[in-house]
Each structure stands twice: as structure tokens, then as C-alpha cells.
MOPAC internal coordinates of N, CA, C and O (Angstrom, degrees):
PM7 1SCF
backbone

  N    0.0000 0     0.00 0     0.00 0    0    0    0
  C    1.4627 1     0.00 0     0.00 0    1    0    0
  C    1.5064 1   110.41 1     0.00 0    2    1    0
  O    1.2310 1   121.51 1   -27.60 1    3    2    1
  N    1.3342 1   114.72 1   152.40 1    3    2    1
  C    1.4471 1   121.52 1   177.93 1    5    3    2
  C    1.5359 1   109.79 1  -116.98 1    6    5    3
  O    1.2310 1   120.73 1   -34.33 1    7    6    5
  N    1.3200 1   116.21 1   145.67 1    7    6    5
  C    1.4532 1   119.55 1   179.49 1    9    7    6
  C    1.5308 1   108.56 1   -89.28 1   10    9    7
  O    1.2310 1   121.45 1   -44.34 1   11   10    9
  N    1.3062 1   114.84 1   135.66 1   11   10    9
  C    1.4734 1   119.41 1   177.70 1   13   11   10
  C    1.5015 1   107.69 1  -121.49 1   14   13   11
  O    1.2310 1   121.26 1   -28.77 1   15   14   13
  N    1.3277 1   115.20 1   151.23 1   15   14   13
  C    1.4802 1   121.69 1   176.36 1   17   15   14
  C    1.5181 1   107.25 1  -136.69 1   18   17   15
  O    1.2310 1   121.39 1   -58.15 1   19   18   17
  N    1.3210 1   114.95 1   121.85 1   19   18   17
  C    1.4849 1   120.49 1   178.39 1   21   19   18
  C    1.5028 1   104.33 1  -109.95 1   22   21   19
  O    1.2310 1   120.40 1   -46.76 1   23   22   21
  N    1.3026 1   116.85 1   133.24 1   23   22   21
  C    1.4744 1   123.79 1  -175.14 1   25   23   22
  C    1.5233 1   111.15 1  -118.12 1   26   25   23
  O    1.2310 1   122.34 1   -32.98 1   27   26   25
  N    1.3130 1   113.12 1   147.02 1   27   26   25
  C    1.4549 1   121.51 1  -177.19 1   29   27   26
  C    1.5151 1   110.93 1  -133.85 1   30   29   27
  O    1.2310 1   121.24 1   -26.95 1   31   30   29
  N    1.3326 1   115.22 1   153.05 1   31   30   29
  C    1.4367 1   122.91 1   168.32 1   33   31   30
  C    1.5333 1   104.56 1  -113.99 1   34   33   31
  O    1.2310 1   120.38 1   -47.87 1   35   34   33
  N    1.3022 1   116.88 1   132.13 1   35   34   33
  C    1.4660 1   121.01 1   178.58 1   37   35   34
  C    1.5075 1   108.96 1  -108.03 1   38   37   35
  O    1.2310 1   121.78 1   -76.07 1   39   38   37
  N    1.3130 1   114.21 1   103.93 1   39   38   37
  C    1.4826 1   122.93 1  -177.09 1   41   39   38
  C    1.4758 1   112.68 1    53.70 1   42   41   39
  O    1.2310 1   119.77 1  -155.84 1   43   42   41
  N    1.3364 1   118.04 1    24.16 1   43   42   41
  C    1.4389 1   121.38 1  -178.33 1   45   43   42
  C    1.5034 1   116.05 1    70.80 1   46   45   43
  O    1.2310 1   121.04 1   177.29 1   47   46   45
  N    1.3710 1   115.61 1    -2.71 1   47   46   45
  C    1.4315 1   121.28 1  -175.12 1   49   47   46
  C    1.5249 1   112.39 1   -86.19 1   50   49   47
  O    1.2310 1   119.64 1   144.21 1   51   50   49
  N    1.2961 1   118.28 1   -35.79 1   51   50   49
  C    1.4794 1   120.63 1   178.88 1   53   51   50
  C    1.5579 1   107.81 1  -156.92 1   54   53   51
  O    1.2310 1   121.62 1   -12.65 1   55   54   53
  N    1.3178 1   114.50 1   167.35 1   55   54   53
  C    1.4153 1   121.82 1  -176.86 1   57   55   54
  C    1.5148 1   113.00 1  -113.80 1   58   57   55
  O    1.2310 1   120.54 1   -19.77 1   59   58   57
  N    1.2974 1   116.57 1   160.23 1   59   58   57
  C    1.4567 1   122.38 1   176.20 1   61   59   58
  C    1.5137 1   108.80 1  -143.61 1   62   61   59
  O    1.2310 1   119.85 1   -26.11 1   63   62   61
  N    1.3152 1   117.89 1   153.89 1   63   62   61
  C    1.4353 1   122.56 1   178.35 1   65   63   62
  C    1.5267 1   111.18 1  -132.73 1   66   65   63
  O    1.2310 1   121.06 1   -30.74 1   67   66   65
  N    1.3262 1   115.59 1   149.26 1   67   66   65
  C    1.3992 1   121.22 1   169.08 1   69   67   66
  C    1.5244 1   108.24 1  -122.86 1   70   69   67
  O    1.2310 1   120.74 1   -53.09 1   71   70   69
  N    1.3376 1   116.18 1   126.91 1   71   70   69
  C    1.4565 1   120.21 1   176.59 1   73   71   70
  C    1.4963 1   109.66 1  -114.66 1   74   73   71
  O    1.2310 1   121.18 1   -40.83 1   75   74   73
  N    1.3313 1   115.35 1   139.17 1   75   74   73
  C    1.5026 1   118.60 1   179.33 1   77   75   74
  C    1.5433 1   105.76 1  -156.08 1   78   77   75
  O    1.2310 1   122.39 1   -14.42 1   79   78   77
  N    1.3647 1   113.02 1   165.58 1   79   78   77
  C    1.4403 1   121.09 1   173.93 1   81   79   78
  C    1.5281 1   110.17 1  -108.16 1   82   81   79
  O    1.2310 1   121.66 1   -38.14 1   83   82   81
  N    1.3158 1   114.43 1   141.86 1   83   82   81
  C    1.4755 1   119.92 1   178.35 1   85   83   82
  C    1.5249 1   105.79 1  -153.67 1   86   85   83
  O    1.2310 1   121.76 1    -6.85 1   87   86   85
  N    1.3092 1   114.24 1   173.15 1   87   86   85
  C    1.4673 1   117.95 1   178.43 1   89   87   86
  C    1.5429 1   110.42 1   -61.79 1   90   89   87
  O    1.2310 1   119.45 1   -34.24 1   91   90   89
  N    1.2705 1   118.65 1   145.76 1   91   90   89
  C    1.4516 1   122.36 1  -178.14 1   93   91   90
  C    1.5506 1   111.40 1   -66.11 1   94   93   91
  O    1.2310 1   121.14 1   -27.00 1   95   94   93
  N    1.3069 1   115.43 1   153.00 1   95   94   93
  C    1.4461 1   119.91 1   172.87 1   97   95   94
  C    1.5392 1   114.30 1   103.80 1   98   97   95
  O    1.2310 1   119.26 1   175.91 1   99   98   97
  N    1.3430 1   119.01 1    -4.09 1   99   98   97
  C    1.3877 1   121.02 1   178.25 1  101   99   98
  C    1.5541 1   108.88 1   -80.57 1  102  101   99
  O    1.2310 1   120.96 1   -52.38 1  103  102  101
  N    1.3097 1   115.78 1   127.62 1  103  102  101
  C    1.4603 1   119.97 1  -178.45 1  105  103  102
  C    1.5105 1   111.44 1   -72.82 1  106  105  103
  O    1.2310 1   120.78 1   -24.97 1  107  106  105
  N    1.3223 1   116.12 1   155.03 1  107  106  105
  C    1.4844 1   119.69 1   178.64 1  109  107  106
  C    1.5265 1   109.05 1   -61.36 1  110  109  107
  O    1.2310 1   121.19 1   141.83 1  111  110  109
  N    1.2718 1   115.32 1   -38.17 1  111  110  109
  C    1.5275 1   119.39 1  -179.69 1  113  111  110
  C    1.5212 1   110.57 1   -64.98 1  114  113  111
  O    1.2310 1   119.78 1   137.89 1  115  114  113
  N    1.3075 1   118.02 1   -42.11 1  115  114  113
  C    1.4746 1   120.41 1   177.46 1  117  115  114
  C    1.5310 1   112.27 1   -65.83 1  118  117  115
  O    1.2310 1   120.62 1   139.63 1  119  118  117
  N    1.2965 1   116.42 1   -40.37 1  119  118  117
  C    1.4340 1   119.81 1   178.00 1  121  119  118
  C    1.5227 1   113.50 1   -64.79 1  122  121  119
  O    1.2310 1   120.97 1   137.11 1  123  122  121
  N    1.3252 1   115.75 1   -42.89 1  123  122  121
  C    1.4389 1   121.67 1  -178.55 1  125  123  122
  C    1.5204 1   110.54 1   -71.10 1  126  125  123
  O    1.2310 1   120.33 1   148.86 1  127  126  125
  N    1.2999 1   116.98 1   -31.14 1  127  126  125
  C    1.5087 1   121.15 1  -178.39 1  129  127  126
  C    1.5615 1   108.63 1   -68.14 1  130  129  127
  O    1.2310 1   120.67 1   159.34 1  131  130  129
  N    1.3376 1   116.32 1   -20.66 1  131  130  129
  C    1.4486 1   118.12 1  -177.83 1  133  131  130
  C    1.5269 1   113.16 1   -86.99 1  134  133  131
  O    1.2310 1   120.60 1   176.73 1  135  134  133
  N    1.3117 1   116.47 1    -3.27 1  135  134  133
  C    1.4842 1   120.56 1  -178.86 1  137  135  134
  C    1.5218 1   110.65 1   -77.63 1  138  137  135
  O    1.2310 1   120.30 1   -50.67 1  139  138  137
  N    1.3098 1   117.03 1   129.33 1  139  138  137
  C    1.4614 1   123.13 1   173.94 1  141  139  138
  C    1.5386 1   105.94 1   -96.34 1  142  141  139
  O    1.2310 1   120.51 1   -73.61 1  143  142  141
  N    1.2926 1   116.63 1   106.39 1  143  142  141
  C    1.4648 1   120.42 1  -174.87 1  145  143  142
  C    1.5437 1   110.53 1   -68.26 1  146  145  143
  O    1.2310 1   119.47 1   150.03 1  147  146  145
  N    1.2780 1   118.61 1   -29.97 1  147  146  145
  C    1.5178 1   118.73 1   176.61 1  149  147  146
  C    1.5061 1   110.98 1   -62.30 1  150  149  147
  O    1.2310 1   121.93 1   135.04 1  151  150  149
  N    1.3657 1   113.92 1   -44.96 1  151  150  149
  C    1.5035 1   117.79 1   178.13 1  153  151  150
  C    1.5141 1   111.01 1   -64.10 1  154  153  151
  O    1.2310 1   121.00 1   137.30 1  155  154  153
  N    1.3648 1   115.68 1   -42.70 1  155  154  153
  C    1.4273 1   120.32 1  -177.98 1  157  155  154
  C    1.5236 1   110.50 1   -59.82 1  158  157  155
  O    1.2310 1   118.90 1   137.82 1  159  158  157
  N    1.3046 1   119.69 1   -42.18 1  159  158  157
  C    1.4580 1   123.20 1   178.05 1  161  159  158
  C    1.5430 1   109.36 1   -59.50 1  162  161  159
  O    1.2310 1   120.63 1   136.06 1  163  162  161
  N    1.3171 1   116.40 1   -43.94 1  163  162  161
  C    1.4386 1   120.26 1  -177.71 1  165  163  162
  C    1.5377 1   111.39 1   -69.12 1  166  165  163
  O    1.2310 1   120.53 1   135.05 1  167  166  165
  N    1.3159 1   116.60 1   -44.95 1  167  166  165
  C    1.4661 1   121.17 1  -179.03 1  169  167  166
  C    1.5027 1   112.77 1   -65.14 1  170  169  167
  O    1.2310 1   120.12 1   146.73 1  171  170  169
  N    1.3201 1   117.37 1   -33.27 1  171  170  169
  C    1.4674 1   121.65 1   179.71 1  173  171  170
  C    1.5336 1   111.29 1   -88.81 1  174  173  171
  O    1.2310 1   120.15 1   179.57 1  175  174  173
  N    1.3194 1   117.33 1    -0.43 1  175  174  173
  C    1.4873 1   123.05 1  -179.09 1  177  175  174
  C    1.5019 1   111.08 1    62.50 1  178  177  175
  O    1.2310 1   120.32 1  -152.38 1  179  178  177
  N    1.3242 1   117.00 1    27.62 1  179  178  177
  C    1.4957 1   119.56 1  -178.77 1  181  179  178
  C    1.5072 1   111.13 1   -72.21 1  182  181  179
  O    1.2310 1   120.07 1   151.51 1  183  182  181
  N    1.3741 1   117.47 1   -28.49 1  183  182  181
  C    1.4387 1   120.87 1   177.94 1  185  183  182
  C    1.5264 1   111.61 1   -61.73 1  186  185  183
  O    1.2310 1   119.11 1   147.87 1  187  186  185
  N    1.2987 1   119.30 1   -32.13 1  187  186  185
  C    1.4569 1   123.88 1   175.74 1  189  187  186
  C    1.5368 1   112.52 1   -64.42 1  190  189  187
  O    1.2310 1   122.14 1   154.74 1  191  190  189
  N    1.3251 1   113.50 1   -25.26 1  191  190  189
  C    1.4518 1   119.81 1   179.55 1  193  191  190
  C    1.5313 1   112.92 1   -95.44 1  194  193  191
  O    1.2310 1   121.50 1  -176.72 1  195  194  193
  N    1.3447 1   114.74 1     3.28 1  195  194  193
  C    1.4567 1   118.01 1   176.59 1  197  195  194
  C    1.5545 1   114.92 1    94.29 1  198  197  195
  O    1.2310 1   120.15 1  -173.19 1  199  198  197
  N    1.2999 1   117.32 1     6.81 1  199  198  197
  C    1.4862 1   122.46 1  -179.97 1  201  199  198
  C    1.5153 1   110.24 1   -92.57 1  202  201  199
  O    1.2310 1   121.13 1   -27.45 1  203  202  201
  N    1.3241 1   115.45 1   152.55 1  203  202  201
  C    1.4672 1   119.75 1   174.21 1  205  203  202
  C    1.5292 1   109.29 1  -128.54 1  206  205  203
  O    1.2310 1   120.89 1     0.81 1  207  206  205
  N    1.3094 1   115.90 1  -179.19 1  207  206  205
  C    1.4991 1   121.54 1  -179.75 1  209  207  206
  C    1.5307 1   108.62 1   -62.43 1  210  209  207
  O    1.2310 1   120.19 1   150.30 1  211  210  209
  N    1.2836 1   117.24 1   -29.70 1  211  210  209
  C    1.5553 1   119.43 1   177.66 1  213  211  210
  C    1.5094 1   112.77 1   -65.09 1  214  213  211
  O    1.2310 1   120.36 1   160.11 1  215  214  213
  N    1.3148 1   116.92 1   -19.89 1  215  214  213
  C    1.4392 1   120.05 1  -179.35 1  217  215  214
  C    1.5297 1   114.63 1   -84.59 1  218  217  215
  O    1.2310 1   121.23 1   168.99 1  219  218  217
  N    1.3516 1   115.25 1   -11.01 1  219  218  217
  C    1.4501 1   120.47 1  -174.61 1  221  219  218
  C    1.5387 1   108.67 1   -96.12 1  222  221  219
  O    1.2310 1   121.88 1   -54.22 1  223  222  221
  N    1.3510 1   114.01 1   125.78 1  223  222  221
  C    1.4772 1   118.07 1   176.84 1  225  223  222
  C    1.5595 1   106.46 1  -121.30 1  226  225  223
  O    1.2310 1   121.04 1   -54.90 1  227  226  225
  N    1.2978 1   115.62 1   125.10 1  227  226  225
  C    1.5140 1   119.22 1   174.27 1  229  227  226
  C    1.4988 1   107.74 1   -73.36 1  230  229  227
  O    1.2310 1   121.41 1   -51.32 1  231  230  229
  N    1.3551 1   114.91 1   128.68 1  231  230  229
  C    1.4849 1   117.92 1   179.01 1  233  231  230
  C    1.5460 1   106.70 1  -126.78 1  234  233  231
  O    1.2310 1   120.06 1   -12.80 1  235  234  233
  N    1.2874 1   117.49 1   167.20 1  235  234  233
  C    1.4221 1   123.16 1   178.76 1  237  235  234
  C    1.5485 1   109.32 1   -76.87 1  238  237  235
  O    1.2310 1   120.46 1   -23.10 1  239  238  237
  N    1.3332 1   116.73 1   156.90 1  239  238  237
  C    1.4991 1   117.56 1   176.16 1  241  239  238
  C    1.5437 1   111.47 1   -56.96 1  242  241  239
  O    1.2310 1   120.42 1   144.53 1  243  242  241
  N    1.3113 1   116.80 1   -35.47 1  243  242  241
  C    1.4684 1   120.43 1   179.04 1  245  243  242
  C    1.5216 1   111.53 1   -64.06 1  246  245  243
  O    1.2310 1   120.10 1   137.55 1  247  246  245
  N    1.3688 1   117.41 1   -42.45 1  247  246  245
  C    1.4552 1   119.94 1   174.00 1  249  247  246
  C    1.4923 1   113.07 1   -64.08 1  250  249  247
  O    1.2310 1   120.75 1   140.27 1  251  250  249
  N    1.3070 1   116.18 1   -39.73 1  251  250  249
  C    1.4858 1   120.50 1   176.01 1  253  251  250
  C    1.5034 1   110.43 1   -58.14 1  254  253  251
  O    1.2310 1   120.17 1   126.48 1  255  254  253
  N    1.3129 1   117.28 1   -53.52 1  255  254  253
  C    1.3965 1   122.31 1  -178.89 1  257  255  254
  C    1.5286 1   113.03 1   -57.60 1  258  257  255
  O    1.2310 1   120.56 1   139.78 1  259  258  257
  N    1.2994 1   116.53 1   -40.22 1  259  258  257
  C    1.4608 1   120.58 1  -179.78 1  261  259  258
  C    1.5200 1   112.79 1   -67.51 1  262  261  259
  O    1.2310 1   121.54 1   140.51 1  263  262  261
  N    1.3287 1   114.66 1   -39.49 1  263  262  261
  C    1.4511 1   119.64 1  -177.27 1  265  263  262
  C    1.5514 1   115.73 1   -87.18 1  266  265  263
  O    1.2310 1   120.89 1   139.32 1  267  266  265
  N    1.3007 1   115.91 1   -40.68 1  267  266  265
  C    1.4779 1   122.25 1  -173.02 1  269  267  266
  C    1.5001 1   115.46 1  -118.13 1  270  269  267
  O    1.2310 1   120.33 1   164.10 1  271  270  269
  N    1.3254 1   116.97 1   -15.90 1  271  270  269
  C    1.4532 1   119.81 1  -174.98 1  273  271  270
  C    1.5088 1   110.92 1   -97.07 1  274  273  271
  O    1.2310 1   121.04 1    38.26 1  275  274  273
  N    1.3050 1   115.62 1  -141.74 1  275  274  273
  C    1.4257 1   121.60 1   178.27 1  277  275  274
  C    1.4863 1   109.93 1   100.40 1  278  277  275
  O    1.2310 1   121.34 1     6.26 1  279  278  277
  N    1.3481 1   115.04 1  -173.74 1  279  278  277
  C    1.4709 1   120.22 1   179.57 1  281  279  278
  C    1.5398 1   109.82 1   -74.82 1  282  281  279
  O    1.2310 1   122.29 1   -10.74 1  283  282  281
  N    1.3080 1   113.21 1   169.26 1  283  282  281
  C    1.4447 1   120.80 1  -176.11 1  285  283  282
  C    1.5273 1   112.28 1   -65.08 1  286  285  283
  O    1.2310 1   119.99 1   156.48 1  287  286  285
  N    1.2905 1   117.63 1   -23.52 1  287  286  285
  C    1.4846 1   121.65 1   179.85 1  289  287  286
  C    1.4464 1   114.14 1   -87.93 1  290  289  287
  O    1.2310 1   119.89 1   166.20 1  291  290  289
  N    1.3336 1   117.81 1   -13.80 1  291  290  289
  C    1.4575 1   121.57 1  -171.71 1  293  291  290
  C    1.4334 1   114.08 1  -100.76 1  294  293  291
  O    1.2310 1   120.10 1   180.00 1  295  294  293

């Protein structure tokens, strides 16, 4: 099994990640294409905070790290 991480930006305000294991060889594009943003909003309770599927942008792990990650001091 291979570990996958799909990253999101929610209205540019904060980030979220989903990590899962699947068989190796699935491209990031194929994995992200399978995400249902409407369900994601509901499962993460983002609708209660006023967010919708339109507010979710799938980003690369590198973009996530640059915008939301980094060291503890940054």
C-alpha cells in the first residue's frame, strides 16, 4: 500500500488534509478528481461555518506546506 495525502485550501483562510492508503500508482490528479467537495463540506462541518464546496480548492502538498505548513516558528 502507498500513503496518499490530498490537501485543500478553504477560502484561502485555512488548510485541511486527508491522508489514506491505497494501492500504489494512483496519480494525484486521479485521487483529487474523486473527491466530492459537497460531501467534504458536510463531513468537515464547514457548512455550519458558512463555507460551501465553492470555497474548497484542491492544492498540491507543496502548496499546502508553503501556505499552511512550515516549521513551528513560521
